[in-house]
C-alpha positions, 0 to 999 in steps of 0.5 A, a space after each residue: 455469485 458465491 464468493 468462491 465462484 470463478 476460483 479453481 478448486 485448489 484455491 477454494 479452501 482458503 481465507 478470502 476476506 471475512 469468510 472461509 469458502 468451503 468447496 466441500 459444502 459449497 457455502 461460506 462458513 458462518 462460524 468464522 464470519 466476522 462482519 461488524 463487531 465480531 472481527 476477532 483475530 483469534 477467530 481468523 487465526 486458524 484460517 490464515 494460511 501461515 498462522 501456525 508457522 514458526 522459525 522451524 517450520 517449512 514456511 519460515 524457509 525462504 526457499 520455495 518447496 516447488 521444483 524450479 520451472 523451466 524457462 519454457 514452462 515459465 514462458 507458457 505460464 506468463 503467456 497465459 497470465 498476459 492472456 487473462 488467466 489468473 496466476 494460481 498459488 502453486 505457480 506463483 510460489 514456484 516462480 517466487 523460488 526462481 527469481 534468482 534464475 537469470 533465464 527466468 527473471 527476464 521472462 517475468 519482467 517481459 510479461 509484466 511489462 506487457 500487462 502494464 503497456 496494455 493498461 497505460 501504454 507508455 504513461 507513468 504517473 507521479 503525484 506531486 504531494 506533501 507529507 504531513 505526519 499529523 502525529 508521530 506518536 504510536 502505540 505500536 513498536 515495530 522493530 524496524 521503525 524510526 517514525 514512531 516516537 515516545 511522548 517524552 522524545 525531543 522530536 515527538 510532535 503533534 500538529 496543530 490545525 494552524 500548522 496544518 493550514 500553514 503547511 498546506 498553503 505552502 504546498 498549494 503555492 508550489 503546485 501540490 495537490 495531494 496532502 498525505 496524512 500519515 500518522 501513528 496508530 491510536 496513541 491515545 490508547 497508550 499515552 495519557 499525556 496525549 489524551 490530555 492534549 487532545 482534551 485541551 483541544 476539545 477532542 477525544 480521539 486522533 480521528 477527531 483531530 484527523 477529520 479537522 485536519 482534512 477539513 482544513 486541508 480541503 479549505 486551504 486548497 489541497 486534497 487529502 489522502 489519509 493513511 492513519 493506520 487502523 481505522 474502524 468503519 465508522 471512522 473511515 465513514 467520517 473521513 470519507 467526505 474530506 478525503 479523495 482516497 485513503 490507504 493502509 499498507 497490508 504489508 504482510 499476511 504473515 502471522 508468524 511475524 507477530 510472534 515473540 522476537 519477530 518485528 511485529 510482536 509489540 505491534 497489535 495493529 499489525 495483526 493481519 486479520 485486523 488489517 484485512 478487515 479494514 481493507 474489507 470495510 473500505 471496500 464496503 464504503 467505496 473508498 479508493 484505496 491504496 495498499 501494498 507489500 513490505 519486502 524484507 522484514 523477515 517474511 518468506 516467499 510463500 508469505 509474500 505470495 499469500 499477501 499478493 493473493 490476498 490483495 488480489 482477492 480484496 480488489 476483485 471483490 470490492 474493486 476499490 484497490 487503486 494501487 499496490 505499493 511494492 516497497 523494499 525495507 530499508 534498515 534504519 540505524 538505532 533500530 533492532 533491525 539495523 543490521 538486516 541486509 536489504 533485498 538485492 535489486 534483482 529480488 526487488 525487481 522480481 517481486 515487482 514483476 510478480 506483483 504485476 502478474 498476480 494482481 488484477 490489471 486495473 490495480 496500479 503497481 507503484 514503486 517509491 523512487 527514493 527507495 530504488 533510485 539505482 534501478 528505476 529503469 529496471 522497475 519500469 521494465 518490470 511493470 511499474 506504472 506509478 512512482 507514488 508521491 514525490 514532494 517539493 516541500 517535505 521529506 519522506 518522514 517514514 524513510 528520512 534517509 532516502 531523499 526524494 528525487 528531483 521531479 526533473 530527474 524523475 521525468 528524465 529517468 522515466 523518459 530515458 527508459 522509454 516512458 512518459 511521466 504524467 502528474 496525477 492527484 490522489 486518485 488516478 485519472 480513470 477513477 475520476 472519469 469512470 467511477 463517480 460512485 467511489 466519492 462522497 458528493 462533496 469530493 466528487 464536486 472538488 475533483 474536477 477542479 484539480 484535473 484536466 479533461 483526461 483526469 491528470 493533475 491540473 493546477 494554477 501554478 506550473 512548476 513541474 520541474 521544481 526540485 524536490 526537497 
């Protein structure tokens, strides 16, 4: 089937991964194919929808260029989506511009909830995990981040394998299954002292350290989920035998945010084409993958819609996207973006609902509960079916100002909204039971040891109500 088959004609002339599908000549243009080593952002740039937008362009205006639909029109559009008709770009952008309408937002939430209930009924999942920031050195300098450190910083740290093992054993003792390996992008490119440290350990790259850390994790009794920033296809292949799942937040497809004065100007690994390429290659490797959208760092409605449509295209093409995180930005003190106003609750809820309406129904929609603690029932009623990882051992090192909720508290909040909370591991039950080809043989043998007959988490300790740190 051609890459554009099944898409309406209004969506064919747009980037759909590594190729541009052209409705005029009905082929993929080989001039922009970027398989293997030809994946160059300068080739992708002309085909990214917002590649040439700037602060003065219409794309930089958060207001939708589309007329506001009436509630009757929205009801009809949403009913079609619930019935299985994909939400097209023009309608999605019109809905994005109407999220502040008190008559329209409830309709979107009602439709999103219907899709969620058709997939997982009243079940909502959470992963009891621990967070290992394997290294907090990073070559990128995003203007909103407090995770990344310079080598000379007092709190700069790279874990030893002994520290990894000790942390994992502590997590296993409290009933954790998932070990989130989260770290900065390619610090060896930027810092000589880090390269020397790796060499002293007999390693030449962060990936060498990461592979060994994942091996230690498996041997100590937990299952890794790696989010290490940009990885090559070869690096992901090395990690696959030691990981139940992997991930990379797409964050945004906005090329505009890479321009001077914008949040990603000094962050080469936030190039949208580079991040899309990694998603593509993870799909080719059949890796269960986590992605997501970051809300509120300067992107506009059109760019948010484009991000969700890109995730949808990737998911439909490779069927490897298991979840999409809809994550609101929290401004941090001592950053250039400390004074940025976070999104209002209504807007966050609206984008969660819109994500549920746009994305394939089998892609789980996740909202971190520590970043939306005041609106958990509203998020559930907007289609959220997963809370992500919550740790009884470690803090959220990316958002340290936002403590995890207690697992007991999260269970009660979920129940009060009319849902049941179930614990899972790094991959969802349906993946364990129905998609064996997405796991390395070694991991395929391990997964049932951490799951019950329904695929939900199972462990030797039973501390489901333990308070999170």
